[in-house]
C-alpha atoms as a printed R data frame, in Angstrom:
    type eleno elety resid chain resno       x       y       z
1   ATOM     1    CA   MET     A     1 124.446 111.354  77.001
2   ATOM     2    CA   HIS     A     2 124.081 111.289  72.980
3   ATOM     3    CA   VAL     A     3 120.040 112.541  74.051
4   ATOM     4    CA   VAL     A     4 121.341 115.799  76.289
5   ATOM     5    CA   ALA     A     5 124.567 116.423  73.630
6   ATOM     6    CA   ASP     A     6 120.986 116.697  70.884
7   ATOM     7    CA   ALA     A     7 119.110 118.649  73.132
8   ATOM     8    CA   LEU     A     8 121.879 121.199  73.534
9   ATOM     9    CA   ARG     A     9 122.909 121.551  70.459
10  ATOM    10    CA   ALA     A    10 119.336 121.988  68.730
11  ATOM    11    CA   HIS     A    11 118.504 125.123  71.404
12  ATOM    12    CA   GLU     A    12 121.482 127.045  72.539
13  ATOM    13    CA   PRO     A    13 121.419 128.951  75.096
14  ATOM    14    CA   SER     A    14 119.498 126.036  76.967
15  ATOM    15    CA   VAL     A    15 119.711 124.193  80.247
16  ATOM    16    CA   VAL     A    16 119.910 120.104  80.757
17  ATOM    17    CA   VAL     A    17 118.846 119.013  84.123
18  ATOM    18    CA   TRP     A    18 120.100 115.546  85.681
19  ATOM    19    CA   LEU     A    19 118.036 114.676  88.395
20  ATOM    20    CA   ALA     A    20 119.068 111.656  90.935
21  ATOM    21    CA   SER     A    21 118.764 110.901  94.374
22  ATOM    22    CA   GLY     A    22 122.574 109.815  95.112
23  ATOM    23    CA   LYS     A    23 126.241 111.234  95.249
24  ATOM    24    CA   GLU     A    24 127.382 108.246  92.894
25  ATOM    25    CA   LEU     A    25 124.804 108.522  90.171
26  ATOM    26    CA   LEU     A    26 125.356 112.264  89.595
27  ATOM    27    CA   GLU     A    27 129.333 112.738  90.020
28  ATOM    28    CA   GLN     A    28 128.643 109.341  87.196
29  ATOM    29    CA   ALA     A    29 126.200 112.012  84.993
30  ATOM    30    CA   VAL     A    30 128.857 115.026  85.733
31  ATOM    31    CA   VAL     A    31 132.031 112.258  84.040
32  ATOM    32    CA   ALA     A    32 129.701 110.871  81.648
33  ATOM    33    CA   PHE     A    33 128.830 114.007  80.040
34  ATOM    34    CA   LYS     A    34 132.140 115.605  79.850
35  ATOM    35    CA   GLU     A    35 133.365 112.273  78.195
36  ATOM    36    CA   ALA     A    36 130.259 112.929  75.573
37  ATOM    37    CA   TRP     A    37 129.895 116.958  75.270
38  ATOM    38    CA   MET     A    38 134.024 116.484  74.353
39  ATOM    39    CA   HIS     A    39 133.244 114.349  70.685
40  ATOM    40    CA   LEU     A    40 129.455 116.121  70.330
41  ATOM    41    CA   GLY     A    41 129.579 119.125  71.685
42  ATOM    42    CA   THR     A    42 129.514 122.651  69.266
43  ATOM    43    CA   ARG     A    43 130.088 125.280  72.112
44  ATOM    44    CA   PRO     A    44 131.740 126.132  75.590
45  ATOM    45    CA   LEU     A    45 129.263 125.114  78.398
46  ATOM    46    CA   GLN     A    46 128.834 125.361  82.213
47  ATOM    47    CA   ILE     A    47 129.021 122.925  84.384
48  ATOM    48    CA   GLY     A    48 126.689 123.349  87.629
49  ATOM    49    CA   THR     A    49 126.443 120.497  90.842
50  ATOM    50    CA   MET     A    50 124.100 120.996  93.115
51  ATOM    51    CA   TRP     A    51 124.283 118.331  95.737
52  ATOM    52    CA   GLY     A    52 125.138 118.694  99.569
53  ATOM    53    CA   ASP     A    53 126.813 121.909 100.230
54  ATOM    54    CA   ARG     A    54 127.395 122.430  96.762
55  ATOM    55    CA   MET     A    55 125.060 125.723  94.915
56  ATOM    56    CA   PRO     A    56 125.897 127.022  91.953
57  ATOM    57    CA   ASP     A    57 124.191 130.474  91.145
58  ATOM    58    CA   LEU     A    58 121.197 129.042  89.296
59  ATOM    59    CA   ASP     A    59 120.346 132.811  88.013
60  ATOM    60    CA   ARG     A    60 123.340 133.258  86.608
61  ATOM    61    CA   PHE     A    61 123.106 129.374  84.575
62  ATOM    62    CA   SER     A    62 122.039 129.805  81.495
63  ATOM    63    CA   ASP     A    63 123.144 127.751  78.892
64  ATOM    64    CA   GLY     A    64 124.990 123.770  79.977
65  ATOM    65    CA   PHE     A    65 124.601 120.716  81.864
66  ATOM    66    CA   LEU     A    66 123.209 121.026  85.534
67  ATOM    67    CA   ALA     A    67 122.932 117.900  88.134
68  ATOM    68    CA   VAL     A    68 120.885 118.107  90.887
69  ATOM    69    CA   GLY     A    69 120.191 116.021  93.708
70  ATOM    70    CA   LEU     A    70 116.584 115.474  93.906
71  ATOM    71    CA   ALA     A    71 116.901 116.474  98.450
72  ATOM    72    CA   LYS     A    72 119.137 119.287  97.945
73  ATOM    73    CA   GLY     A    73 116.507 120.380  95.103
74  ATOM    74    CA   TRP     A    74 113.449 120.268  97.452
75  ATOM    75    CA   ALA     A    75 115.744 120.837 100.208
76  ATOM    76    CA   VAL     A    76 116.001 125.154  98.693
77  ATOM    77    CA   ILE     A    77 112.200 124.679  97.693
78  ATOM    78    CA   SER     A    78 111.466 124.224 101.434
79  ATOM    79    CA   ARG     A    79 114.062 126.442 103.177
80  ATOM    80    CA   THR     A    80 115.150 129.001 101.085
81  ATOM    81    CA   ASP     A    81 114.436 129.205  97.360
82  ATOM    82    CA   PRO     A    82 110.694 128.359  96.822
83  ATOM    83    CA   ASP     A    83 110.971 129.573  93.136
84  ATOM    84    CA   TRP     A    84 114.563 128.716  91.865
85  ATOM    85    CA   ALA     A    85 112.955 125.130  89.896
86  ATOM    86    CA   VAL     A    86 109.744 127.387  88.315
87  ATOM    87    CA   ARG     A    87 112.893 130.446  87.055
88  ATOM    88    CA   LEU     A    88 115.470 127.713  86.202
89  ATOM    89    CA   SER     A    89 112.222 126.393  83.963
90  ATOM    90    CA   GLN     A    90 111.566 129.162  81.461
91  ATOM    91    CA   ARG     A    91 115.932 128.262  80.235
92  ATOM    92    CA   VAL     A    92 115.741 124.322  80.800
93  ATOM    93    CA   ARG     A    93 114.992 122.274  77.710
94  ATOM    94    CA   LEU     A    94 115.145 118.541  79.092
95  ATOM    95    CA   VAL     A    95 115.781 117.119  81.803
96  ATOM    96    CA   VAL     A    96 116.342 113.604  83.157
97  ATOM    97    CA   PHE     A    97 115.645 111.745  85.516
98  ATOM    98    CA   ASP     A    98 117.475 108.742  87.019
99  ATOM    99    CA   GLU     A    99 116.083 106.344  88.308
100 ATOM   100    CA   ALA     A   100 112.973 107.532  87.025
101 ATOM   101    CA   HIS     A   101 110.465 104.876  89.342
102 ATOM   102    CA   GLN     A   102 111.086 107.494  91.786
103 ATOM   103    CA   SER     A   103 109.890 110.430  89.722
104 ATOM   104    CA   ILE     A   104 106.549 110.150  91.935
105 ATOM   105    CA   ALA     A   105 107.254 110.496  95.469
106 ATOM   106    CA   ARG     A   106 105.963 113.804  96.451
107 ATOM   107    CA   THR     A   107 108.609 115.936  96.623
108 ATOM   108    CA   TYR     A   108 110.309 114.581  94.251
109 ATOM   109    CA   ARG     A   109 107.900 114.721  91.572
110 ATOM   110    CA   GLN     A   110 107.281 118.233  92.815
111 ATOM   111    CA   VAL     A   111 110.641 119.701  91.901
112 ATOM   112    CA   THR     A   112 110.053 118.110  88.348
113 ATOM   113    CA   GLU     A   113 106.993 119.259  87.442
114 ATOM   114    CA   GLU     A   114 107.947 122.546  88.012
115 ATOM   115    CA   LEU     A   115 111.689 122.364  86.193
116 ATOM   116    CA   THR     A   116 109.598 121.221  83.470
117 ATOM   117    CA   LEU     A   117 106.883 123.889  83.413
118 ATOM   118    CA   ASP     A   118 107.962 125.091  79.651
119 ATOM   119    CA   PHE     A   119 105.987 123.514  77.411
120 ATOM   120    CA   ARG     A   120 109.451 123.616  74.838
121 ATOM   121    CA   CYS     A   121 110.732 121.019  77.197
122 ATOM   122    CA   ALA     A   122 110.979 117.067  77.471
123 ATOM   123    CA   LEU     A   123 111.565 114.707  80.361
124 ATOM   124    CA   LEU     A   124 112.999 111.625  80.140
125 ATOM   125    CA   GLY     A   125 113.237 108.676  82.650
126 ATOM   126    CA   LEU     A   126 115.716 106.144  82.972
127 ATOM   127    CA   THR     A   127 115.082 103.229  84.328
128 ATOM   128    CA   ALA     A   128 115.563  99.771  84.245
129 ATOM   129    CA   THR     A   129 112.395  98.703  86.167
130 ATOM   130    CA   PRO     A   130 109.568 100.966  84.559
131 ATOM   131    CA   GLY     A   131 107.666 100.886  87.585
132 ATOM   132    CA   ARG     A   132 107.026 101.135  91.450
133 ATOM   133    CA   THR     A   133 106.138  97.813  92.760
134 ATOM   134    CA   TRP     A   134 105.095  94.366  92.023
135 ATOM   135    CA   ALA     A   135 101.703  94.159  92.864
136 ATOM   136    CA   ASP     A   136  99.788  97.488  92.770
137 ATOM   137    CA   ILE     A   137  98.679  98.424  89.305
138 ATOM   138    CA   ASP     A   138  97.458 101.438  90.686
139 ATOM   139    CA   GLU     A   139 100.865 103.051  91.873
140 ATOM   140    CA   ASP     A   140 102.788 101.270  88.741
141 ATOM   141    CA   GLY     A   141  99.494 103.457  86.265
142 ATOM   142    CA   GLU     A   142 100.320 106.481  88.464
143 ATOM   143    CA   LEU     A   143 104.230 106.344  87.025
144 ATOM   144    CA   ALA     A   144 103.071 105.362  83.745
145 ATOM   145    CA   GLU     A   145 101.212 108.658  83.591
146 ATOM   146    CA   PHE     A   146 103.448 110.895  84.447
147 ATOM   147    CA   PHE     A   147 105.588 109.464  81.580
148 ATOM   148    CA   ALA     A   148 102.575 110.173  79.072
149 ATOM   149    CA   GLY     A   149 102.604 106.220  79.118
150 ATOM   150    CA   ASN     A   150 105.097 105.923  76.486
151 ATOM   151    CA   LYS     A   151 108.333 103.815  77.072
152 ATOM   152    CA   VAL     A   152 110.877 103.764  74.767
153 ATOM   153    CA   THR     A   153 113.169  99.932  74.718
154 ATOM   154    CA   LEU     A   154 116.244  99.137  73.027
155 ATOM   155    CA   GLU     A   155 114.751  98.919  69.214
156 ATOM   156    CA   VAL     A   156 116.169  95.556  69.120
157 ATOM   157    CA   PRO     A   157 115.465  91.383  67.921
158 ATOM   158    CA   GLY     A   158 113.983  89.175  69.521
159 ATOM   159    CA   LYS     A   159 110.500  90.831  71.799
160 ATOM   160    CA   ASN     A   160 113.444  91.876  75.431
161 ATOM   161    CA   PRO     A   161 116.393  93.611  75.642
162 ATOM   162    CA   ILE     A   162 117.674  92.514  78.209
163 ATOM   163    CA   GLU     A   163 117.484  88.772  76.837
164 ATOM   164    CA   TYR     A   164 118.813  90.522  73.557
165 ATOM   165    CA   LEU     A   165 122.051  91.939  76.018
166 ATOM   166    CA   ILE     A   166 122.275  88.902  77.505
167 ATOM   167    CA   GLU     A   167 123.212  86.558  74.912
168 ATOM   168    CA   ASN     A   168 125.078  89.276  73.416
169 ATOM   169    CA   GLY     A   169 127.353  89.814  76.345
170 ATOM   170    CA   TYR     A   170 126.447  93.574  77.663
171 ATOM   171    CA   LEU     A   171 125.235  91.214  80.692
172 ATOM   172    CA   ALA     A   172 125.996  88.613  82.780
173 ATOM   173    CA   ARG     A   173 123.229  85.722  82.534
174 ATOM   174    CA   PRO     A   174 122.424  85.160  86.851
175 ATOM   175    CA   SER     A   175 121.699  82.305  88.229
176 ATOM   176    CA   PHE     A   176 119.099  81.703  90.365
177 ATOM   177    CA   ARG     A   177 119.251  79.721  94.038
178 ATOM   178    CA   THR     A   178 116.764  79.894  97.206
179 ATOM   179    CA   LEU     A   179 119.556  80.775 100.556
180 ATOM   180    CA   LEU     A   180 116.790  79.032 103.298
181 ATOM   181    CA   SER     A   181 113.186  76.967 102.786
182 ATOM   182    CA   ARG     A   182 112.092  78.203 105.659
183 ATOM   183    CA   PRO     A   183 112.533  80.948 107.174
184 ATOM   184    CA   GLY     A   184 114.486  80.632 110.791
185 ATOM   185    CA   LEU     A   185 111.957  82.260 113.120
186 ATOM   186    CA   ALA     A   186 108.174  81.669 113.934
187 ATOM   187    CA   PHE     A   187 105.745  84.572 112.900
188 ATOM   188    CA   SER     A   188 102.322  85.397 114.561
189 ATOM   189    CA   GLU     A   189  98.717  85.662 112.580
190 ATOM   190    CA   ARG     A   190  99.297  89.709 112.936
191 ATOM   191    CA   GLU     A   191 102.220  89.875 111.072
192 ATOM   192    CA   ILE     A   192 101.516  87.018 108.712
193 ATOM   193    CA   SER     A   193  98.746  89.565 107.412
194 ATOM   194    CA   ARG     A   194 101.105  92.900 107.640
195 ATOM   195    CA   ILE     A   195 103.338  91.170 105.631
196 ATOM   196    CA   ALA     A   196 100.431  89.918 102.574
197 ATOM   197    CA   GLY     A   197  98.911  93.462 102.933
198 ATOM   198    CA   GLY     A   198 101.646  95.392 103.153
199 ATOM   199    CA   LEU     A   199 103.798  96.196  99.778
200 ATOM   200    CA   ASP     A   200 106.934  95.290 101.474
201 ATOM   201    CA   ILE     A   201 107.971  93.613 105.011
202 ATOM   202    CA   PRO     A   202 107.755  95.543 107.679
203 ATOM   203    CA   GLU     A   203 111.461  96.317 108.513
204 ATOM   204    CA   GLU     A   204 111.002  95.389 112.122
205 ATOM   205    CA   ILE     A   205 110.721  91.428 110.946
206 ATOM   206    CA   VAL     A   206 113.376  91.787 108.592
207 ATOM   207    CA   ALA     A   207 114.861  92.687 111.632
208 ATOM   208    CA   ALA     A   208 114.227  90.314 113.485
209 ATOM   209    CA   LEU     A   209 114.736  87.174 111.152
210 ATOM   210    CA   SER     A   210 118.223  88.608 110.016
211 ATOM   211    CA   MET     A   211 119.848  88.632 113.630
212 ATOM   212    CA   SER     A   212 118.447  84.939 114.052
213 ATOM   213    CA   GLU     A   213 121.451  82.191 114.783
214 ATOM   214    CA   GLN     A   214 120.179  80.257 111.550
215 ATOM   215    CA   TYR     A   215 119.964  82.876 109.257
216 ATOM   216    CA   VAL     A   216 122.746  84.406 109.908
217 ATOM   217    CA   ALA     A   217 124.724  80.702 109.987
218 ATOM   218    CA   ALA     A   218 122.911  80.346 106.264
219 ATOM   219    CA   VAL     A   219 124.854  83.430 104.904
220 ATOM   220    CA   LEU     A   220 127.820  82.908 105.907
221 ATOM   221    CA   ASP     A   221 127.637  79.512 104.372
222 ATOM   222    CA   ALA     A   222 126.610  80.630 101.560
223 ATOM   223    CA   ILE     A   223 129.728  82.807 101.584
224 ATOM   224    CA   ASP     A   224 131.956  80.295 102.352
225 ATOM   225    CA   GLU     A   225 129.757  78.553  99.354
226 ATOM   226    CA   LEU     A   226 130.706  80.790  97.024
227 ATOM   227    CA   LEU     A   227 133.952  81.736  97.514
228 ATOM   228    CA   GLY     A   228 135.652  78.338  97.565
229 ATOM   229    CA   VAL     A   229 134.352  77.186  93.592
230 ATOM   230    CA   GLY     A   230 136.232  80.679  92.547
231 ATOM   231    CA   HIS     A   231 134.045  83.407  93.105
232 ATOM   232    CA   ASN     A   232 136.497  86.378  94.352
233 ATOM   233    CA   ARG     A   233 134.312  89.229  94.849
234 ATOM   234    CA   VAL     A   234 130.777  88.831  96.558
235 ATOM   235    CA   LEU     A   235 128.476  91.632  96.654
236 ATOM   236    CA   VAL     A   236 126.199  90.964 100.699
237 ATOM   237    CA   PHE     A   237 123.152  92.441 100.703
238 ATOM   238    CA   ALA     A   238 121.953  92.546 104.463
239 ATOM   239    CA   ALA     A   239 118.724  92.731 106.394
240 ATOM   240    CA   SER     A   240 119.840  95.530 108.162
241 ATOM   241    CA   VAL     A   241 122.885  97.647 109.507
242 ATOM   242    CA   ASP     A   242 123.753  95.157 112.783
243 ATOM   243    CA   HIS     A   243 123.235  92.295 110.424
244 ATOM   244    CA   ALA     A   244 126.122  94.092 107.788
245 ATOM   245    CA   ARG     A   245 128.118  94.436 110.986
246 ATOM   246    CA   ILE     A   246 128.456  90.679 112.303
247 ATOM   247    CA   LEU     A   247 128.691  88.983 108.872
248 ATOM   248    CA   SER     A   248 131.219  91.362 107.764
249 ATOM   249    CA   ALA     A   249 132.792  91.324 111.688
250 ATOM   250    CA   ILE     A   250 132.416  86.570 111.643
251 ATOM   251    CA   LEU     A   251 133.975  86.973 108.089
252 ATOM   252    CA   VAL     A   252 137.304  89.134 109.139
253 ATOM   253    CA   ALA     A   253 137.578  87.067 112.323
254 ATOM   254    CA   ARG     A   254 137.464  83.700 109.600
255 ATOM   255    CA   ASP     A   255 141.015  85.352 107.845
256 ATOM   256    CA   VAL     A   256 138.298  86.492 105.179
257 ATOM   257    CA   ARG     A   257 138.749  89.866 103.787
258 ATOM   258    CA   SER     A   258 135.522  91.670 104.289
259 ATOM   259    CA   ASN     A   259 134.369  95.725 104.765
260 ATOM   260    CA   VAL     A   260 130.897  96.673 105.479
261 ATOM   261    CA   VAL     A   261 129.248  99.694 103.940
262 ATOM   262    CA   THR     A   262 125.967 100.749 105.419
263 ATOM   263    CA   GLY     A   263 124.463 104.393 106.050
264 ATOM   264    CA   LEU     A   264 126.361 105.113 109.225
265 ATOM   265    CA   THR     A   265 129.817 104.541 107.578
266 ATOM   266    CA   PRO     A   266 131.770 107.665 107.435
267 ATOM   267    CA   VAL     A   267 132.213 109.119 103.248
268 ATOM   268    CA   ARG     A   268 135.937 108.134 103.372
269 ATOM   269    CA   ALA     A   269 135.919 105.116 105.143
270 ATOM   270    CA   ARG     A   270 132.855 103.924 102.300
271 ATOM   271    CA   GLU     A   271 134.578 104.901  99.143
272 ATOM   272    CA   HIS     A   272 137.651 103.055 100.319
273 ATOM   273    CA   ALA     A   273 135.568  99.557 101.170
274 ATOM   274    CA   ILE     A   274 134.574 100.867  97.086
275 ATOM   275    CA   ARG     A   275 137.321 100.858  95.701
276 ATOM   276    CA   THR     A   276 139.257  98.384  97.253
277 ATOM   277    CA   PHE     A   277 136.689  95.259  95.866
278 ATOM   278    CA   ARG     A   278 136.761  97.284  92.415
279 ATOM   279    CA   SER     A   279 140.634  96.600  92.101
280 ATOM   280    CA   ASP     A   280 142.275  94.341  90.220
281 ATOM   281    CA   ASP     A   281 143.622  92.489  93.182
282 ATOM   282    CA   GLU     A   282 143.367  88.639  92.739
283 ATOM   283    CA   VAL     A   283 142.443  88.590  97.285
284 ATOM   284    CA   PRO     A   284 139.138  87.390  97.787
285 ATOM   285    CA   MET     A   285 136.562  89.448  99.058
286 ATOM   286    CA   VAL     A   286 133.462  90.268 100.659
287 ATOM   287    CA   LEU     A   287 131.586  93.879 100.305
288 ATOM   288    CA   VAL     A   288 128.886  93.483 102.931
289 ATOM   289    CA   ASN     A   289 126.561  96.374 102.428
290 ATOM   290    CA   PHE     A   290 123.039  98.008 103.461
291 ATOM   291    CA   GLY     A   291 120.634 100.437 102.235
292 ATOM   292    CA   VAL     A   292 123.591 102.223 100.460
293 ATOM   293    CA   LEU     A   293 124.978  99.929  96.936
294 ATOM   294    CA   THR     A   294 121.590  99.392  95.074
295 ATOM   295    CA   THR     A   295 121.981 102.453  92.715
296 ATOM   296    CA   GLY     A   296 124.896 104.751  91.519
297 ATOM   297    CA   PHE     A   297 127.188 101.218  92.204
298 ATOM   298    CA   ASP     A   298 128.364  98.909  89.937
299 ATOM   299    CA   ALA     A   299 131.078  96.000  90.423
300 ATOM   300    CA   PRO     A   300 132.163  94.573  87.590
301 ATOM   301    CA   LYS     A   301 134.130  92.150  88.742
302 ATOM   302    CA   ALA     A   302 130.976  91.005  91.445
303 ATOM   303    CA   SER     A   303 130.564  87.829  89.800
304 ATOM   304    CA   ALA     A   304 128.435  86.314  92.708
305 ATOM   305    CA   VAL     A   305 125.224  87.838  94.732
306 ATOM   306    CA   ILE     A   306 123.909  88.135  97.707
307 ATOM   307    CA   ILE     A   307 120.488  89.122  99.063
308 ATOM   308    CA   ALA     A   308 119.449  87.974 102.238
309 ATOM   309    CA   ARG     A   309 116.983  91.178 103.161
310 ATOM   310    CA   PRO     A   310 114.271  89.951 101.940
311 ATOM   311    CA   THR     A   311 111.847  91.973 100.454
312 ATOM   312    CA   ARG     A   312 108.788  91.907  98.093
313 ATOM   313    CA   SER     A   313 109.337  95.011  96.039
314 ATOM   314    CA   LEU     A   314 110.625  93.696  92.432
315 ATOM   315    CA   VAL     A   315 112.427  96.806  91.689
316 ATOM   316    CA   LEU     A   316 114.390  96.250  94.887
317 ATOM   317    CA   PHE     A   317 115.492  92.912  94.178
318 ATOM   318    CA   SER     A   318 115.568  94.217  90.711
319 ATOM   319    CA   GLN     A   319 118.191  96.687  91.870
320 ATOM   320    CA   MET     A   320 120.002  94.575  93.825
321 ATOM   321    CA   VAL     A   321 120.704  91.537  91.277
322 ATOM   322    CA   GLY     A   322 121.649  94.495  89.222
323 ATOM   323    CA   ARG     A   323 124.956  95.841  90.286
324 ATOM   324    CA   ALA     A   324 125.938  92.519  89.504
325 ATOM   325    CA   ILE     A   325 125.266  91.707  86.310
326 ATOM   326    CA   ARG     A   326 127.309  93.697  84.315
327 ATOM   327    CA   GLY     A   327 128.872  91.147  80.860
328 ATOM   328    CA   PRO     A   328 132.153  90.740  79.303
329 ATOM   329    CA   LYS     A   329 131.303  93.699  76.958
330 ATOM   330    CA   ALA     A   330 131.012  95.756  79.911
331 ATOM   331    CA   GLY     A   331 134.228  94.818  81.825
332 ATOM   332    CA   GLY     A   332 132.003  92.259  83.856
333 ATOM   333    CA   THR     A   333 132.096  88.055  83.590
334 ATOM   334    CA   GLU     A   334 129.782  86.021  81.262
335 ATOM   335    CA   THR     A   335 127.882  84.486  84.608
336 ATOM   336    CA   CYS     A   336 126.946  85.467  87.454
337 ATOM   337    CA   GLU     A   337 125.367  83.437  90.750
338 ATOM   338    CA   VAL     A   338 122.623  85.068  92.934
339 ATOM   339    CA   VAL     A   339 121.836  83.799  95.789
340 ATOM   340    CA   THR     A   340 118.769  85.072  97.346
341 ATOM   341    CA   VAL     A   341 116.209  84.525 100.661
342 ATOM   342    CA   ILE     A   342 113.365  85.854  98.145
343 ATOM   343    CA   ASP     A   343 110.867  82.919  96.704
344 ATOM   344    CA   PRO     A   344 113.127  82.911  93.040
345 ATOM   345    CA   SER     A   345 109.471  81.365  91.491
346 ATOM   346    CA   LEU     A   346 107.549  84.503  92.167
347 ATOM   347    CA   PRO     A   347 106.730  86.461  89.068
348 ATOM   348    CA   GLY     A   348 109.784  88.436  88.057
349 ATOM   349    CA   PHE     A   349 112.224  87.307  90.793
350 ATOM   350    CA   GLY     A   350 114.559  84.785  89.106
351 ATOM   351    CA   ASP     A   351 114.226  86.121  86.151
352 ATOM   352    CA   VAL     A   352 115.605  89.754  84.721
353 ATOM   353    CA   ALA     A   353 114.281  89.764  81.831
354 ATOM   354    CA   ALA     A   354 110.747  88.976  82.658
355 ATOM   355    CA   ALA     A   355 111.313  91.559  85.869
356 ATOM   356    CA   PHE     A   356 111.874  94.210  82.653
357 ATOM   357    CA   LEU     A   357 108.461  93.457  80.828
358 ATOM   358    CA   ASN     A   358 106.777  93.084  84.511
359 ATOM   359    CA   TRP     A   359 104.779  96.357  83.722
360 ATOM   360    CA   GLU     A   360 104.100  96.116  80.190
361 ATOM   361    CA   ASP     A   361 100.251  95.986  81.355
362 ATOM   362    CA   VAL     A   362 100.959  99.903  81.995
363 ATOM   363    CA   TRP     A   363 102.302 101.221  79.071
364 ATOM   364    CA   GLN     A   364 101.257 102.162  76.173
């Protein structure tokens, strides 16, 4: 936000556009910008929000901070106003793309490219995982090329900024262990071939695995163990909506305080579940989710994560781990325990510092 404020001070009038794919990320950005501008601002500015049913008058938006949901931006281009981004680009001097590893998706890329048409406009991407995949260097290279091969990292002592942040208490130090040494399901040769050749595990295979009795029991045992050694907040990434519901229902039946959050959860119920999980209540609780808390969600009090969602995506894995590694200087914990079904011996999957450097070969 300091960079954003610098850009607005250097160009008067001008517009900074903040792009993100989720409501939570966009709301955080607006709050953070308002706070920063209170201290760094030099003039009154317009604050625009463009997501869901929110739609500012873009033709009159000439000087300020505009938070744009990527889905909303593309929907407006494709349905009602195909030129909105091109018209606005004449006033835009900085575009910030939050979760920048998503930026080369076709529709997101078009929104970004149209907003940055003016040669005076800068593009800044933000991500803790500066790559797209674990094993496809061509796709990773495409992401690097989109940002001109230029990756900027923290200038800190040592070679790895993640390790620096852990050692200085900004991030918690995670420890990893595996939930299941063997899957409780026999795969056919065809399924094994699909897993080996794909960038991620097919959804139907994940769903079948997660609903096996052995799998559900192993996740529940891990939750009991974590609560038993004193973890008051346990965040669980389930493998499917049904998996999340079953886990939470069994926990409630066992008198464990638990809520479930999925893409189907009503907004008010989701907000209540997250607010309760983040509260100072000393009663131990478990938040089980599928598909909605990988970004835009911080749980400083969570000291344990169970990743019961098999994946070959190092980006997705890093995002799940990252939800609960806020350190004591950021209101979190010194250590964090990560229980996962993913083999932590795979490069980057058992070390958040190593994961951060996984894509160095595609950047200048």
